[in-house]
C-alpha positions as CSV (number, residue, x, y, z in Angstrom):
1,M,111.8,114.7,76.1
2,A,108.8,112.8,77.5
3,S,109.5,109.7,79.5
4,T,107.3,106.6,79.0
5,K,105.3,105.7,82.0
6,K,103.8,102.3,82.8
7,Q,100.0,101.9,82.5
8,I,98.1,101.9,85.8
9,P,96.2,98.6,86.0
10,E,92.4,98.4,86.5
11,F,91.6,97.4,90.1
12,R,88.6,95.3,91.1
13,S,88.5,96.7,94.7
14,E,90.0,99.4,96.9
15,E,91.9,96.7,98.8
16,E,93.5,95.5,95.6
17,E,94.5,99.0,94.7
18,R,95.9,99.6,98.2
19,S,97.9,96.5,98.0
20,F,99.3,97.5,94.5
21,W,100.4,100.9,95.6
22,A,102.0,99.6,98.8
23,E,104.3,97.6,96.6
24,H,104.9,99.9,93.6
25,D,106.5,103.3,93.2
26,S,104.0,105.8,91.8
27,T,106.8,107.6,89.8
28,E,106.9,104.6,87.5
29,F,103.3,105.4,86.5
30,V,102.7,109.1,87.0
31,D,104.6,112.1,85.7
32,W,104.5,114.2,88.9
33,Q,106.3,117.0,87.2
34,A,103.3,117.5,84.9
35,A,100.8,117.1,87.7
36,Q,98.4,119.9,88.6
37,R,96.8,120.6,92.0
38,R,93.0,119.9,92.0
39,R,90.3,120.4,94.6
40,F,87.5,118.0,95.3
41,P,85.1,120.1,97.5
42,N,82.2,117.5,97.5
43,L,84.2,114.6,98.8
44,K,83.3,113.5,102.3
45,P,86.2,112.2,104.5
46,S,86.1,108.6,105.6
47,L,85.0,108.5,109.2
48,R,85.8,106.0,111.9
49,T,84.0,105.7,115.2
50,I,86.2,105.6,118.3
51,S,85.6,105.2,121.9
52,L,87.0,107.9,124.0
53,R,86.9,108.1,127.8
54,L,86.8,111.6,129.2
55,P,86.2,112.9,132.7
56,V,82.5,113.8,133.2
57,S,83.4,117.3,134.1
58,M,85.2,117.8,130.8
59,I,82.2,116.5,128.9
60,E,79.9,118.9,130.9
61,D,82.2,121.8,130.1
62,L,82.2,120.9,126.5
63,K,78.4,120.7,126.4
64,V,78.1,124.1,128.0
65,L,80.4,125.6,125.4
66,A,78.6,123.8,122.6
67,N,75.2,125.0,123.8
68,K,76.4,128.6,123.8
69,R,77.4,128.1,120.1
70,D,74.3,126.2,119.3
71,V,76.2,123.2,118.0
72,P,76.3,119.5,119.1
73,Y,79.1,118.9,121.6
74,Q,80.7,116.1,119.5
75,S,81.0,118.6,116.6
76,L,82.6,121.2,118.8
77,L,85.1,118.6,120.0
78,K,86.0,117.8,116.4
79,V,86.6,121.5,115.8
80,F,88.8,121.8,118.8
81,L,90.8,118.7,117.8
82,A,91.2,119.9,114.2
83,E,92.4,123.4,115.3
84,R,94.9,121.8,117.7
85,L,96.2,119.4,115.0
86,E,96.6,122.2,112.6
87,R,98.6,124.2,115.2
88,E,100.8,121.2,115.9
89,R,101.4,120.6,112.2
90,R,102.6,124.2,111.7
91,R,105.0,123.8,114.7
92,A,106.5,120.7,113.3
């Protein structure tokens, strides 16, 4: 027996959509039992620039390691952070 779900409204902006979902339960609109997992390999994650103060010696060490791997040190730092975050998620 299929349940009737509400129609998801059309949104004029992401902000309007965020506001809507912050106040509504998605189960009223989506049949999650029938949902299928999908991959979106070409999506780029949203990025935010942050200011991070690190000891000069740490930055120099990072630059040396990055140079050995022939990658920018900021990229190597992101890899290190991602690996640690994944490890912490598995522990939790």
